[in-house]
Every structure is written in structure tokens, then in C-alpha cells.
A tleap script that builds the chain and sets N, CA, C and O, in Angstrom:
source leaprc.protein.ff14SB
mol = sequence {
  NGLU VAL GLN LEU VAL GLU SER GLY GLY GLY
  LEU VAL GLN PRO GLY GLY SER LEU ARG LEU
  SER CYS ALA ALA SER GLY PHE THR PHE GLY
  SER TYR ASP MET SER TRP VAL ARG GLN ALA
  PRO GLU LYS GLY PRO GLU CYS VAL SER ALA
  ILE ASN SER GLY GLY ASN THR THR TYR TYR
  THR ASP SER VAL LYS GLY ARG PHE THR ILE
  SER ARG ASP ASN ALA LYS ASN THR LEU TYR
  LEU GLN MET ASN SER LEU LYS PRO GLU ASP
  THR ALA VAL TYR TYR CYS THR LYS SER PRO
  VAL TRP PRO ASN PHE LEU GLY ASP PHE TRP
  GLY GLN GLY THR GLN VAL THR VAL SER CSER
}
set mol.1.N position { -19.552 -8.425 -1.605 }
set mol.1.CA position { -18.290 -9.014 -1.333 }
set mol.1.C position { -17.229 -7.939 -1.184 }
set mol.1.O position { -17.378 -6.811 -1.654 }
set mol.2.N position { -16.158 -8.325 -0.517 }
set mol.2.CA position { -15.048 -7.408 -0.323 }
set mol.2.C position { -14.397 -7.130 -1.664 }
set mol.2.O position { -14.131 -8.047 -2.442 }
set mol.3.N position { -14.144 -5.859 -1.927 }
set mol.3.CA position { -13.435 -5.483 -3.129 }
set mol.3.C position { -12.439 -4.376 -2.800 }
set mol.3.O position { -12.775 -3.403 -2.125 }
set mol.4.N position { -11.218 -4.539 -3.282 }
set mol.4.CA position { -10.163 -3.554 -3.131 }
set mol.4.C position { -9.579 -3.298 -4.509 }
set mol.4.O position { -9.120 -4.228 -5.172 }
set mol.5.N position { -9.590 -2.054 -4.942 }
set mol.5.CA position { -9.145 -1.700 -6.281 }
set mol.5.C position { -8.040 -0.665 -6.180 }
set mol.5.O position { -8.282 0.488 -5.825 }
set mol.6.N position { -6.824 -1.092 -6.497 }
set mol.6.CA position { -5.672 -0.204 -6.448 }
set mol.6.C position { -5.537 0.574 -7.754 }
set mol.6.O position { -5.925 0.095 -8.819 }
set mol.7.N position { -4.988 1.768 -7.655 }
set mol.7.CA position { -4.693 2.566 -8.828 }
set mol.7.C position { -3.541 3.503 -8.514 }
set mol.7.O position { -3.174 3.677 -7.352 }
set mol.8.N position { -2.976 4.100 -9.538 }
set mol.8.CA position { -1.940 5.103 -9.372 }
set mol.8.C position { -0.534 4.652 -9.684 }
set mol.8.O position { 0.392 5.464 -9.666 }
set mol.9.N position { -0.351 3.372 -9.969 }
set mol.9.CA position { 0.972 2.894 -10.314 }
set mol.9.C position { 1.384 3.343 -11.700 }
set mol.9.O position { 0.599 3.928 -12.446 }
set mol.10.N position { 2.634 3.056 -12.028 }
set mol.10.CA position { 3.150 3.427 -13.326 }
set mol.10.C position { 4.652 3.405 -13.344 }
set mol.10.O position { 5.294 2.903 -12.423 }
set mol.11.N position { 5.207 3.955 -14.403 }
set mol.11.CA position { 6.650 4.053 -14.586 }
set mol.11.C position { 7.126 5.416 -14.130 }
set mol.11.O position { 6.596 6.442 -14.555 }
set mol.12.N position { 8.123 5.426 -13.266 }
set mol.12.CA position { 8.662 6.673 -12.744 }
set mol.12.C position { 10.181 6.567 -12.673 }
set mol.12.O position { 10.727 5.482 -12.473 }
set mol.13.N position { 10.854 7.690 -12.836 }
set mol.13.CA position { 12.309 7.713 -12.739 }
set mol.13.C position { 12.753 7.697 -11.278 }
set mol.13.O position { 12.012 8.136 -10.398 }
set mol.14.N position { 13.964 7.189 -11.019 }
set mol.14.CA position { 14.484 7.262 -9.653 }
set mol.14.C position { 14.421 8.688 -9.120 }
set mol.14.O position { 14.736 9.648 -9.824 }
set mol.15.N position { 14.006 8.803 -7.863 }
set mol.15.CA position { 13.821 10.102 -7.245 }
set mol.15.C position { 12.441 10.685 -7.420 }
set mol.15.O position { 12.107 11.689 -6.791 }
set mol.16.N position { 11.637 10.075 -8.262 }
set mol.16.CA position { 10.303 10.566 -8.512 }
set mol.16.C position { 9.302 10.135 -7.457 }
set mol.16.O position { 9.652 9.487 -6.471 }
set mol.17.N position { 8.047 10.506 -7.683 }
set mol.17.CA position { 6.977 10.242 -6.735 }
set mol.17.C position { 5.766 9.646 -7.419 }
set mol.17.O position { 5.514 9.892 -8.599 }
set mol.18.N position { 5.020 8.858 -6.662 }
set mol.18.CA position { 3.729 8.345 -7.076 }
set mol.18.C position { 2.810 8.341 -5.870 }
set mol.18.O position { 3.267 8.226 -4.732 }
set mol.19.N position { 1.523 8.465 -6.117 }
set mol.19.CA position { 0.523 8.321 -5.071 }
set mol.19.C position { -0.421 7.193 -5.458 }
set mol.19.O position { -1.137 7.286 -6.455 }
set mol.20.N position { -0.419 6.136 -4.670 }
set mol.20.CA position { -1.309 5.015 -4.897 }
set mol.20.C position { -2.605 5.212 -4.124 }
set mol.20.O position { -2.607 5.765 -3.025 }
set mol.21.N position { -3.697 4.756 -4.707 }
set mol.21.CA position { -4.991 4.785 -4.053 }
set mol.21.C position { -5.589 3.389 -4.042 }
set mol.21.O position { -5.312 2.578 -4.925 }
set mol.22.N position { -6.403 3.117 -3.048 }
set mol.22.CA position { -7.111 1.845 -2.934 }
set mol.22.C position { -8.551 2.162 -2.574 }
set mol.22.O position { -8.833 2.662 -1.485 }
set mol.23.N position { -9.456 1.871 -3.490 }
set mol.23.CA position { -10.882 2.073 -3.261 }
set mol.23.C position { -11.476 0.792 -2.693 }
set mol.23.O position { -11.399 -0.265 -3.318 }
set mol.24.N position { -12.068 0.889 -1.511 }
set mol.24.CA position { -12.598 -0.272 -0.805 }
set mol.24.C position { -14.114 -0.286 -0.854 }
set mol.24.O position { -14.762 0.759 -0.809 }
set mol.25.N position { -14.673 -1.495 -0.947 }
set mol.25.CA position { -16.115 -1.664 -0.892 }
set mol.25.C position { -16.438 -3.067 -0.385 }
set mol.25.O position { -15.570 -3.940 -0.359 }
set mol.26.N position { -17.682 -3.277 0.016 }
set mol.26.CA position { -18.122 -4.578 0.464 }
set mol.26.C position { -17.886 -4.858 1.934 }
set mol.26.O position { -18.162 -5.960 2.409 }
set mol.27.N position { -17.383 -3.886 2.652 }
set mol.27.CA position { -17.186 -4.009 4.091 }
set mol.27.C position { -17.119 -2.618 4.694 }
set mol.27.O position { -16.999 -1.622 3.981 }
set mol.28.N position { -17.199 -2.562 6.011 }
set mol.28.CA position { -17.150 -1.282 6.699 }
set mol.28.C position { -15.691 -0.857 6.825 }
set mol.28.O position { -15.004 -1.193 7.790 }
set mol.29.N position { -15.246 -0.118 5.836 }
set mol.29.CA position { -13.835 0.228 5.705 }
set mol.29.C position { -13.273 0.835 6.979 }
set mol.29.O position { -12.176 0.479 7.411 }
set mol.30.N position { -14.022 1.750 7.582 }
set mol.30.CA position { -13.536 2.458 8.751 }
set mol.30.C position { -13.375 1.606 9.998 }
set mol.30.O position { -12.864 2.092 11.007 }
set mol.31.N position { -13.796 0.353 9.956 }
set mol.31.CA position { -13.650 -0.555 11.086 }
set mol.31.C position { -12.448 -1.484 10.960 }
set mol.31.O position { -12.206 -2.297 11.852 }
set mol.32.N position { -11.696 -1.380 9.879 }
set mol.32.CA position { -10.631 -2.334 9.613 }
set mol.32.C position { -9.269 -1.684 9.450 }
set mol.32.O position { -9.130 -0.630 8.829 }
set mol.33.N position { -8.269 -2.337 10.025 }
set mol.33.CA position { -6.886 -1.986 9.741 }
set mol.33.C position { -6.576 -2.353 8.293 }
set mol.33.O position { -7.177 -3.270 7.732 }
set mol.34.N position { -5.638 -1.633 7.697 }
set mol.34.CA position { -5.283 -1.862 6.300 }
set mol.34.C position { -3.768 -1.826 6.138 }
set mol.34.O position { -3.054 -1.307 6.996 }
set mol.35.N position { -3.287 -2.380 5.035 }
set mol.35.CA position { -1.860 -2.322 4.749 }
set mol.35.C position { -1.607 -2.255 3.254 }
set mol.35.O position { -2.477 -2.553 2.435 }
set mol.36.N position { -0.384 -1.854 2.927 }
set mol.36.CA position { 0.142 -1.940 1.569 }
set mol.36.C position { 1.243 -2.992 1.555 }
set mol.36.O position { 2.190 -2.929 2.338 }
set mol.37.N position { 1.105 -3.955 0.658 }
set mol.37.CA position { 2.050 -5.053 0.514 }
set mol.37.C position { 2.582 -5.037 -0.901 }
set mol.37.O position { 1.825 -4.813 -1.846 }
set mol.38.N position { 3.869 -5.271 -1.061 }
set mol.38.CA position { 4.435 -5.325 -2.404 }
set mol.38.C position { 5.105 -6.670 -2.660 }
set mol.38.O position { 5.593 -7.331 -1.744 }
set mol.39.N position { 5.112 -7.047 -3.916 }
set mol.39.CA position { 5.801 -8.245 -4.370 }
set mol.39.C position { 6.678 -7.878 -5.549 }
set mol.39.O position { 6.185 -7.514 -6.617 }
set mol.40.N position { 7.974 -7.975 -5.349 }
set mol.40.CA position { 8.931 -7.805 -6.426 }
set mol.40.C position { 9.127 -9.143 -7.127 }
set mol.40.O position { 8.875 -10.193 -6.537 }
set mol.41.N position { 9.578 -9.115 -8.386 }
set mol.41.CA position { 9.658 -10.361 -9.157 }
set mol.41.C position { 10.469 -11.455 -8.482 }
set mol.41.O position { 10.116 -12.631 -8.576 }
set mol.42.N position { 11.544 -11.089 -7.806 }
set mol.42.CA position { 12.454 -12.072 -7.240 }
set mol.42.C position { 12.247 -12.296 -5.747 }
set mol.42.O position { 13.004 -13.041 -5.124 }
set mol.43.N position { 11.245 -11.670 -5.175 }
set mol.43.CA position { 11.068 -11.698 -3.737 }
set mol.43.C position { 9.643 -12.080 -3.362 }
set mol.43.O position { 8.725 -12.018 -4.181 }
set mol.44.N position { 9.483 -12.475 -2.105 }
set mol.44.CA position { 8.170 -12.754 -1.581 }
set mol.44.C position { 7.452 -11.480 -1.170 }
set mol.44.O position { 8.004 -10.385 -1.283 }
set mol.45.N position { 6.221 -11.623 -0.692 }
set mol.45.CA position { 5.468 -10.432 -0.298 }
set mol.45.C position { 6.088 -9.739 0.907 }
set mol.45.O position { 6.598 -10.381 1.825 }
set mol.46.N position { 6.032 -8.433 0.881 }
set mol.46.CA position { 6.579 -7.606 1.946 }
set mol.46.C position { 5.598 -6.494 2.257 }
set mol.46.O position { 5.211 -5.735 1.368 }
set mol.47.N position { 5.194 -6.391 3.513 }
set mol.47.CA position { 4.367 -5.264 3.918 }
set mol.47.C position { 5.233 -4.023 4.035 }
set mol.47.O position { 6.189 -4.002 4.811 }
set mol.48.N position { 4.908 -2.997 3.277 }
set mol.48.CA position { 5.676 -1.761 3.353 }
set mol.48.C position { 5.079 -0.780 4.352 }
set mol.48.O position { 5.793 0.049 4.915 }
set mol.49.N position { 3.780 -0.872 4.570 }
set mol.49.CA position { 3.143 0.067 5.475 }
set mol.49.C position { 1.793 -0.464 5.925 }
set mol.49.O position { 1.133 -1.207 5.198 }
set mol.50.N position { 1.387 -0.079 7.129 }
set mol.50.CA position { 0.082 -0.454 7.648 }
set mol.50.C position { -0.477 0.691 8.466 }
set mol.50.O position { 0.259 1.551 8.950 }
set mol.51.N position { -1.788 0.688 8.612 }
set mol.51.CA position { -2.467 1.757 9.328 }
set mol.51.C position { -3.672 1.174 10.050 }
set mol.51.O position { -4.361 0.306 9.515 }
set mol.52.N position { -3.925 1.645 11.255 }
set mol.52.CA position { -5.065 1.129 11.998 }
set mol.52.C position { -6.356 1.757 11.493 }
set mol.52.O position { -6.340 2.680 10.679 }
set mol.53.N position { -7.464 1.244 11.988 }
set mol.53.CA position { -8.761 1.634 11.440 }
set mol.53.C position { -9.022 3.128 11.561 }
set mol.53.O position { -9.590 3.738 10.655 }
set mol.54.N position { -8.613 3.710 12.664 }
set mol.54.CA position { -8.840 5.132 12.884 }
set mol.54.C position { -7.820 6.039 12.230 }
set mol.54.O position { -8.007 7.255 12.190 }
set mol.55.N position { -6.749 5.470 11.718 }
set mol.55.CA position { -5.735 6.249 11.037 }
set mol.55.C position { -4.753 6.963 11.943 }
set mol.55.O position { -4.004 7.822 11.479 }
set mol.56.N position { -4.737 6.630 13.225 }
set mol.56.CA position { -3.862 7.323 14.162 }
set mol.56.C position { -2.613 6.534 14.540 }
set mol.56.O position { -1.782 7.020 15.307 }
set mol.57.N position { -2.476 5.315 14.004 }
set mol.57.CA position { -1.285 4.515 14.246 }
set mol.57.C position { -0.806 3.950 12.927 }
set mol.57.O position { -1.591 3.364 12.182 }
set mol.58.N position { 0.478 4.118 12.626 }
set mol.58.CA position { 1.030 3.646 11.361 }
set mol.58.C position { 2.287 2.827 11.581 }
set mol.58.O position { 2.947 2.923 12.615 }
set mol.59.N position { 2.598 2.022 10.582 }
set mol.59.CA position { 3.798 1.196 10.556 }
set mol.59.C position { 4.448 1.352 9.199 }
set mol.59.O position { 3.766 1.436 8.177 }
set mol.60.N position { 5.791 1.392 9.190 }
set mol.60.CA position { 6.556 1.383 7.953 }
set mol.60.C position { 7.729 0.433 8.090 }
set mol.60.O position { 8.393 0.401 9.125 }
set mol.61.N position { 7.982 -0.336 7.054 }
set mol.61.CA position { 9.191 -1.131 7.038 }
set mol.61.C position { 10.385 -0.187 6.875 }
set mol.61.O position { 10.268 0.885 6.282 }
set mol.62.N position { 11.530 -0.602 7.408 }
set mol.62.CA position { 12.676 0.308 7.486 }
set mol.62.C position { 13.076 0.883 6.129 }
set mol.62.O position { 13.486 2.041 6.049 }
set mol.63.N position { 12.963 0.103 5.081 }
set mol.63.CA position { 13.448 0.537 3.782 }
set mol.63.C position { 12.650 1.694 3.181 }
set mol.63.O position { 13.123 2.345 2.249 }
set mol.64.N position { 11.458 1.960 3.692 }
set mol.64.CA position { 10.644 3.042 3.137 }
set mol.64.C position { 10.417 4.184 4.118 }
set mol.64.O position { 9.803 5.188 3.757 }
set mol.65.N position { 10.895 4.054 5.341 }
set mol.65.CA position { 10.697 5.112 6.327 }
set mol.65.C position { 11.287 6.427 5.837 }
set mol.65.O position { 12.407 6.470 5.329 }
set mol.66.N position { 10.523 7.485 5.995 }
set mol.66.CA position { 10.958 8.795 5.554 }
set mol.66.C position { 10.666 9.087 4.103 }
set mol.66.O position { 10.810 10.227 3.660 }
set mol.67.N position { 10.256 8.077 3.350 }
set mol.67.CA position { 9.955 8.252 1.933 }
set mol.67.C position { 8.484 8.014 1.602 }
set mol.67.O position { 7.923 8.684 0.736 }
set mol.68.N position { 7.864 7.061 2.293 }
set mol.68.CA position { 6.466 6.711 2.038 }
set mol.68.C position { 5.596 7.210 3.182 }
set mol.68.O position { 6.036 7.269 4.331 }
set mol.69.N position { 4.358 7.569 2.858 }
set mol.69.CA position { 3.387 7.965 3.862 }
set mol.69.C position { 2.058 7.286 3.577 }
set mol.69.O position { 1.491 7.441 2.495 }
set mol.70.N position { 1.565 6.534 4.550 }
set mol.70.CA position { 0.263 5.897 4.427 }
set mol.70.C position { -0.792 6.801 5.062 }
set mol.70.O position { -0.536 7.454 6.074 }
set mol.71.N position { -1.964 6.831 4.464 }
set mol.71.CA position { -3.066 7.594 5.027 }
set mol.71.C position { -4.375 6.980 4.570 }
set mol.71.O position { -4.392 6.111 3.697 }
set mol.72.N position { -5.465 7.431 5.158 }
set mol.72.CA position { -6.769 6.923 4.761 }
set mol.72.C position { -7.813 7.995 4.942 }
set mol.72.O position { -7.679 8.882 5.785 }
set mol.73.N position { -8.850 7.904 4.144 }
set mol.73.CA position { -10.009 8.770 4.254 }
set mol.73.C position { -11.204 7.850 4.433 }
set mol.73.O position { -11.752 7.330 3.461 }
set mol.74.N position { -11.603 7.654 5.680 }
set mol.74.CA position { -12.672 6.704 5.949 }
set mol.74.C position { -14.011 7.150 5.368 }
set mol.74.O position { -14.848 6.312 5.032 }
set mol.75.N position { -14.221 8.451 5.247 }
set mol.75.CA position { -15.449 8.946 4.642 }
set mol.75.C position { -15.536 8.605 3.165 }
set mol.75.O position { -16.631 8.519 2.609 }
set mol.76.N position { -14.387 8.411 2.525 }
set mol.76.CA position { -14.337 8.071 1.108 }
set mol.76.C position { -13.994 6.602 0.863 }
set mol.76.O position { -13.859 6.184 -0.287 }
set mol.77.N position { -13.853 5.823 1.923 }
set mol.77.CA position { -13.495 4.401 1.815 }
set mol.77.C position { -12.248 4.207 0.961 }
set mol.77.O position { -12.200 3.330 0.098 }
set mol.78.N position { -11.251 5.031 1.214 }
set mol.78.CA position { -10.056 5.017 0.382 }
set mol.78.C position { -8.796 5.020 1.233 }
set mol.78.O position { -8.691 5.746 2.221 }
set mol.79.N position { -7.846 4.194 0.827 }
set mol.79.CA position { -6.523 4.107 1.422 }
set mol.79.C position { -5.515 4.675 0.429 }
set mol.79.O position { -5.663 4.500 -0.780 }
set mol.80.N position { -4.493 5.354 0.938 }
set mol.80.CA position { -3.490 5.984 0.089 }
set mol.80.C position { -2.079 5.574 0.500 }
set mol.80.O position { -1.823 5.221 1.651 }
set mol.81.N position { -1.183 5.631 -0.461 }
set mol.81.CA position { 0.240 5.501 -0.176 }
set mol.81.C position { 0.982 6.526 -1.023 }
set mol.81.O position { 1.083 6.382 -2.241 }
set mol.82.N position { 1.494 7.554 -0.374 }
set mol.82.CA position { 2.327 8.541 -1.045 }
set mol.82.C position { 3.762 8.043 -1.030 }
set mol.82.O position { 4.324 7.793 0.036 }
set mol.83.N position { 4.353 7.899 -2.197 }
set mol.83.CA position { 5.703 7.369 -2.334 }
set mol.83.C position { 6.588 8.446 -2.949 }
set mol.83.O position { 6.370 8.865 -4.086 }
set mol.84.N position { 7.576 8.887 -2.198 }
set mol.84.CA position { 8.525 9.889 -2.654 }
set mol.84.C position { 9.923 9.299 -2.713 }
set mol.84.O position { 10.189 8.239 -2.146 }
set mol.85.N position { 10.810 9.995 -3.405 }
set mol.85.CA position { 12.211 9.576 -3.517 }
set mol.85.C position { 12.326 8.111 -3.906 }
set mol.85.O position { 13.072 7.349 -3.290 }
set mol.86.N position { 11.591 7.730 -4.923 }
set mol.86.CA position { 11.518 6.324 -5.310 }
set mol.86.C position { 12.857 5.808 -5.822 }
set mol.86.O position { 13.619 6.524 -6.471 }
set mol.87.N position { 13.113 4.552 -5.510 }
set mol.87.CA position { 14.339 3.861 -5.873 }
set mol.87.C position { 14.008 2.657 -6.749 }
set mol.87.O position { 12.896 2.132 -6.682 }
set mol.88.N position { 14.966 2.210 -7.576 }
set mol.88.CA position { 14.702 1.022 -8.390 }
set mol.88.C position { 14.248 -0.181 -7.566 }
set mol.88.O position { 13.431 -0.971 -8.038 }
set mol.89.N position { 14.754 -0.333 -6.359 }
set mol.89.CA position { 14.366 -1.456 -5.531 }
set mol.89.C position { 12.932 -1.372 -5.017 }
set mol.89.O position { 12.439 -2.325 -4.413 }
set mol.90.N position { 12.256 -0.244 -5.247 }
set mol.90.CA position { 10.837 -0.145 -4.934 }
set mol.90.C position { 9.962 -0.765 -6.016 }
set mol.90.O position { 8.750 -0.886 -5.839 }
set mol.91.N position { 10.562 -1.158 -7.130 }
set mol.91.CA position { 9.806 -1.753 -8.218 }
set mol.91.C position { 9.114 -3.029 -7.747 }
set mol.91.O position { 9.762 -3.940 -7.232 }
set mol.92.N position { 7.804 -3.088 -7.925 }
set mol.92.CA position { 7.019 -4.222 -7.454 }
set mol.92.C position { 5.572 -4.004 -7.847 }
set mol.92.O position { 5.190 -2.923 -8.297 }
set mol.93.N position { 4.772 -5.047 -7.671 }
set mol.93.CA position { 3.331 -4.893 -7.690 }
set mol.93.C position { 2.897 -4.552 -6.274 }
set mol.93.O position { 3.256 -5.248 -5.325 }
set mol.94.N position { 2.132 -3.493 -6.133 }
set mol.94.CA position { 1.678 -3.027 -4.834 }
set mol.94.C position { 0.213 -3.386 -4.642 }
set mol.94.O position { -0.631 -3.096 -5.490 }
set mol.95.N position { -0.072 -4.020 -3.517 }
set mol.95.CA position { -1.413 -4.474 -3.189 }
set mol.95.C position { -1.919 -3.782 -1.935 }
set mol.95.O position { -1.171 -3.575 -0.979 }
set mol.96.N position { -3.170 -3.434 -1.951 }
set mol.96.CA position { -3.895 -2.986 -0.772 }
set mol.96.C position { -4.466 -4.222 -0.087 }
set mol.96.O position { -5.049 -5.072 -0.759 }
set mol.97.N position { -4.316 -4.346 1.231 }
set mol.97.CA position { -4.849 -5.510 1.933 }
set mol.97.C position { -5.656 -5.108 3.163 }
set mol.97.O position { -5.400 -4.087 3.801 }
set mol.98.N position { -6.625 -5.937 3.466 }
set mol.98.CA position { -7.540 -5.745 4.588 }
set mol.98.C position { -7.132 -6.643 5.746 }
set mol.98.O position { -6.740 -7.792 5.542 }
set mol.99.N position { -7.225 -6.123 6.942 }
set mol.99.CA position { -7.001 -6.870 8.187 }
set mol.99.C position { -5.602 -7.463 8.295 }
set mol.99.O position { -5.462 -8.665 8.517 }
set mol.100.N position { -4.569 -6.648 8.143 }
set mol.100.CA position { -3.214 -7.162 8.325 }
set mol.100.C position { -2.995 -7.594 9.773 }
set mol.100.O position { -3.512 -6.981 10.707 }
set mol.101.N position { -2.224 -8.654 9.935 }
set mol.101.CA position { -1.951 -9.158 11.276 }
set mol.101.C position { -0.457 -9.334 11.491 }
set mol.101.O position { 0.295 -9.626 10.560 }
set mol.102.N position { -0.052 -9.153 12.718 }
set mol.102.CA position { 1.320 -9.363 13.144 }
set mol.102.C position { 1.739 -10.797 12.879 }
set mol.102.O position { 0.911 -11.694 13.030 }
set mol.103.N position { 2.999 -11.068 12.485 }
set mol.103.CA position { 4.101 -10.112 12.347 }
set mol.103.C position { 4.307 -9.596 10.926 }
set mol.103.O position { 5.041 -8.625 10.740 }
set mol.104.N position { 3.689 -10.206 9.920 }
set mol.104.CA position { 3.986 -9.864 8.535 }
set mol.104.C position { 3.061 -8.810 7.948 }
set mol.104.O position { 3.343 -8.263 6.882 }
set mol.105.N position { 1.967 -8.521 8.627 }
set mol.105.CA position { 0.989 -7.517 8.192 }
set mol.105.C position { 0.472 -7.789 6.788 }
set mol.105.O position { 0.240 -6.864 6.010 }
set mol.106.N position { 0.293 -9.062 6.474 }
set mol.106.CA position { -0.337 -9.476 5.231 }
set mol.106.C position { -1.809 -9.714 5.514 }
set mol.106.O position { -2.146 -10.539 6.362 }
set mol.107.N position { -2.674 -9.020 4.832 }
set mol.107.CA position { -4.091 -9.082 5.133 }
set mol.107.C position { -4.777 -10.342 4.635 }
set mol.107.O position { -4.178 -11.178 3.958 }
set mol.108.N position { -6.051 -10.452 4.990 }
set mol.108.CA position { -6.839 -11.615 4.596 }
set mol.108.C position { -7.528 -11.452 3.245 }
set mol.108.O position { -8.151 -12.392 2.752 }
set mol.109.N position { -7.423 -10.292 2.652 }
set mol.109.CA position { -7.974 -10.045 1.326 }
set mol.109.C position { -7.121 -9.001 0.647 }
set mol.109.O position { -6.815 -7.960 1.228 }
set mol.110.N position { -6.739 -9.281 -0.581 }
set mol.110.CA position { -5.884 -8.383 -1.358 }
set mol.110.C position { -6.610 -7.911 -2.596 }
set mol.110.O position { -7.472 -8.607 -3.132 }
set mol.111.N position { -6.255 -6.721 -3.046 }
set mol.111.CA position { -6.741 -6.237 -4.317 }
set mol.111.C position { -5.993 -6.873 -5.467 }
set mol.111.O position { -5.213 -7.806 -5.277 }
set mol.112.N position { -6.237 -6.359 -6.667 }
set mol.112.CA position { -5.614 -6.921 -7.869 }
set mol.112.C position { -4.185 -6.439 -8.066 }
set mol.112.O position { -3.426 -7.038 -8.828 }
set mol.113.N position { -3.818 -5.379 -7.394 }
set mol.113.CA position { -2.473 -4.849 -7.469 }
set mol.113.C position { -2.308 -3.790 -8.541 }
set mol.113.O position { -3.056 -3.740 -9.517 }
set mol.114.N position { -1.312 -2.946 -8.335 }
set mol.114.CA position { -0.935 -1.948 -9.325 }
set mol.114.C position { 0.584 -1.954 -9.452 }
set mol.114.O position { 1.297 -1.950 -8.449 }
set mol.115.N position { 1.069 -1.963 -10.680 }
set mol.115.CA position { 2.499 -2.089 -10.942 }
set mol.115.C position { 3.196 -0.747 -10.756 }
set mol.115.O position { 2.768 0.271 -11.301 }
set mol.116.N position { 4.269 -0.761 -9.984 }
set mol.116.CA position { 5.152 0.388 -9.836 }
set mol.116.C position { 6.510 -0.008 -10.382 }
set mol.116.O position { 7.116 -0.971 -9.913 }
set mol.117.N position { 6.986 0.729 -11.370 }
set mol.117.CA position { 8.296 0.477 -11.951 }
set mol.117.C position { 9.126 1.742 -11.835 }
set mol.117.O position { 8.739 2.801 -12.329 }
set mol.118.N position { 10.274 1.623 -11.177 }
set mol.118.CA position { 11.185 2.749 -10.987 }
set mol.118.C position { 12.426 2.475 -11.818 }
set mol.118.O position { 13.212 1.583 -11.497 }
set mol.119.N position { 12.600 3.231 -12.870 }
set mol.119.CA position { 13.682 2.981 -13.807 }
set mol.119.C position { 13.993 4.243 -14.584 }
set mol.119.O position { 13.105 5.043 -14.880 }
set mol.120.N position { 15.259 4.412 -14.911 }
set mol.120.CA position { 15.681 5.516 -15.751 }
set mol.120.C position { 15.673 5.145 -17.224 }
set mol.120.O position { 16.006 5.974 -18.071 }
savepdb mol mol.pdb
quit
């Protein structure tokens, strides 16, 4: 079965950095587009970034452009999200998702999520 396991979240001060990882199994990872979706307590799900199967096309929502970088290592079946210059409004549970589709880039399978808290 499809399994997505996120890791790397935690508590960080404003301006700090975190690197999230998503370990994928149960499907041919390198054949699928992927995304990172976050849910803040008071908000609905929001795709922050997406990447195509080959890793040569990326998408970022405006609020994270220039701060976040999505990447993937298909040989390791792993998706990454490097988050720099973190802001309190980035606080959310971050999910790795498989097969994101336009326009919301919310995939058909999500991992369990990893909590990111940005606070002083």
C-alpha cells in the first residue's frame, strides 16, 4: 500500500530553518508528481509547493516563494522541503501528498503529517 512518512518538523524561532523529508513506499515514486500541503489550526489545507515526477518543474504558493525549496531524490524515494526564513504564519501541520492536481494541488494520498511551529 501507499505510504508517506513525513519527518523533520519541530519548534523553530522566527527566521530559522527546517528541512522536511517524506519517505515514500508502496508505489513507483519516480513516476508521480508530489506536493507539500499544510493545514494551520484556523485555516483549510493549502498547497505550499509541488514538483513533477522528474523534478524539473516546481510550483510555490506566493507566500513561500524565495523562502522554501522543494526537491526530490527519486533514487531514494524521498521528497524534501527546505524551509528558510520561517515566519509564525508558517506554523501548521505539513503533509506530503501524492498525485497533486490542479488547481489546489492536493494529492490523492497524504502522509500522517509533521508539525512545524514557528514561535519565539
